[in-house]
Structures are given as C-alpha cells and as structure tokens.
N, C-alpha and C positions, 0 to 999 in steps of 0.2 A: 738595847732592845733586841730580842731574839728574832732573826729573820724567819719569815713564814716559809714553810716548805713549798717547793714548786709543785704544781699540780701535774699529775701524770698525763701522758698524751691522750689516753682514752677519755679521761674526765674532761679534758680541755676540748676534745673533739665533740663530745655530747653538748657542751656549753655553746660551741660555735653553731651546731645544728639547731639548738633551741633559739639562738639569736636570729638565725635565718627564718625560722618559723614565725617568730614574733614580728620580724620586719615585714614578712609577706602578709601577716594578718593585720598589722596596725599601720602599715604604710599607706600613703595616699597617692596612688598612681594618677597621672593626669587623665587617663581614660576612665577612672573610677574603679577599675579592677585590673588584676594582673594580666598583662598581655602574653603572647606566645613565648617571648624570651624570658619573662619573669617566671612563668610556669615551668619552663624547661630547667632553669637554674635551681628552682625550688625542688623539683623532682630529683635533680642531680644531687643536691645536698642531702636529701632524705635517703637516697640510695647509698651515698658515701658513708653516711652514719652507720649503716648496717655492716660496713667493713671493719668497724672498730672492734667488733667482737667475733669476727668469723669471716667466712668467704663472701658474705654479702647476700642480699635477698634478690633472687632472680626476678620476682615480680616488680619490685621497685626499680631495678635496673632496666627492665623492659619498658616501664612507664617513662623513665628518663630518656631512653633512646627514642621512644615514640614522640615525646614532647619536642625533641630537637629536630624532628622531621620537618619542621616548618622552613628549614633552610640552612642551618648550621651543620653542614655535612661532616666537618672534622669532629665536632663535639659529639655528634651522633655516632660516628665510628668509634670514638673513645669509649662511649657508653656501651657499645656493642662488645668491645673487648672486655670490659668489666662484667657485662652480662654473661659472657662466655665463661669467665672465671667462676661466677656464681653458679652457673648451670653445671659446670664440672664438679663443683663442690656438692651439688645436689644429685650427682650421678646421672645427669641428663646430657650424655655425650653427643648424641646426634644433633640436638638443638644447639649445643655449644659450637659444634663444627660449623654450622650454618652462619652463626653470628661472627665467628672468627674470619670466615671467608669474605663476608660482606665488609668487615672492618679492614681486612687486608686489601680488598679491591679499592676502597676509598683512599687508604694510606698510600698505595702505589700510585694511584691517579694524581694525588696531590703532591707526591714526592715527600711525604711526611716520614722521614727516615726513623726518628725515634719511635713513632707509633708502629711502623712496620716491624721494628726490632722486638718490641714487647709482644706484639701479636704473634710473630714467628716463634718467639721463645715459649709462649703459652701453648701454641700448637705442637711444638716439638715435645714438650713435657707430656702432653696428652696423646702423643703419637697420632696427630691429625694432619692429613694432607690438605694444604691450602689451595693449590692450583692443579689443574688437570695435567699440566706439563711437569709437575713436580714428581720426582721418583717416589713410587709407593713405599711407605714405611713397612718394615717387617712386622707382620701381624702375629707371628708366633712369639709368645712370651718366653723370654730367656730363662725366667725363673718359675719354679713351681709355686702354687699359691702360698704354701708354708714358707718357702724361701723369701717370697715377696713380703710376707708379714714380718719375718725376722729382720730383713733388710730395712724395712720402713721404721721399725722400732729402734734399730741401731742408729739409723740416720737421725732419729729424734733424740738421741743421746742416752738411750737406755743401756745399762750394763747387761752382760749375758744372764746374770741372775734375774734381773728385772724383766728381761724379755721372756725368760722361762716362766716366771710367775704370771705374766700377763697372758701368755699363750697356753698355759697349763702343760708345759713340757719341761723336761729336766734341763739343767744348765749344760750337761754334757751333750744333749741333743741339739741345743742351740749352737754349741761349738761345731758340731757336725754340719749343720746347715750353713754356718758361716764359712766353713772350709770349702764347701761346694760352691757357695756364692763367689768367694774369692778366686777359686779356680776358674770359674766361668768368665770372670772379669779380668783375669790375669793380674790380680792384686796380691800383695803380700801382707797387708794389714787391713784392719777393719776400716780405718779412716780413709785409706786409699780406695777401698771397694766402694764406699759411699760416694767419694769424689768422682770416681769413674762413672758410677751409675747416674749421678746428676748430670755429668758432662754428656752422656749418651742419651739423655732424655728418658732414662729408665725409672727415675724417681721424680715425684712432684714436690 
C-alpha cells in the first residue's frame, strides 16, 4: 500500500485552527459560555493562523493581547511581540515600537530571558530603541533607497539578472550597486554582505 504524503505545515496549521474554532463553538463550558481564558486562547489561535501565510494580522493580534489582559501577563507580552511584528509588516513602526517596549518591560520584570531575546532581536532589526537608557541607534541609513532594494532582493536569493529585471535596471547597474554595498559593509562577496547586514540589524 502506497503511503499517503505528509501534509505540509501550512495546511496542518489551518486544520489545527479549524479544530480550535470547532472546539470553542461546540464545547460545553461549565459556565455555559467561554470564560476569559478560553476567549484569550481562541483569539491567540486565530491570530497565529494569520502567520501561516504572512506577517500576521495586526487587528487579530491586538485582540489576542487585549483578551489576555485579564491576568496572564506573560502571554499578553508574547502577543504584544507578535503584534509588533505584524505592525512592522504593515509599515506601522511607531505602534510596533510601543508594543515592543511594553513586551520588553514585562519580560524584564518576569526574568523571561527567551522572550527578552526575541523582543530585542525584533527591535534591533527594526532599529527601535526599547529603553530610555539604551544608546540611540543611528538614524541615518547606511544605504541609498536603491541600494537597499538591491540588497533586499539579493538577500532573498535573487541573481543580479533577476534583481535588474525586478527593479528595471541593467545587470551592470546592479553590479555597481552591489560593489558600493560591499564597500560600505567591508565585504568581499555578496553572501558576506548579506550576512553582515543581518548581523548589524540592517536587514529584516
């Protein structure tokens, strides 16, 4: 008998989310309806589902963070981190900064090192300062807008030719931009330039 192929992670994720919805809809809570904790985890599951195909839905993550406001401060902080990621994906940087700072404050107070690390990493990539005593990050962009576009596409695995086609510039012009990018980063190869940019928080 031929074994059935394994389902991909995205399909399995949607099935799990549907199972959560059905459980919430058809379950029989003792109180007759979902309590604060049940509503919070349902909201979290619905928000998580939106991450299967992108950065996530800011409104659903906000709803999840609000629902955990009844008392589970760690879970609320985690939702604020995910909310910040979704806000950054929607180009709402100021709102994302506020959510990251609130998540960082809770993670620091609870001594939740793993959460602190992911919040700090997210803030670093977005060049957001989390605390007043933290050294201000350089606000002047190292790259020109065109260089940033080229570097982003190279980081996504595009060849010089593919970058040129996507940006409507010649392959030779792409090479010129890459040479300038590598010079600014002190890199000798494309892959090295991308790695350095990630390490310095210059690429998301």
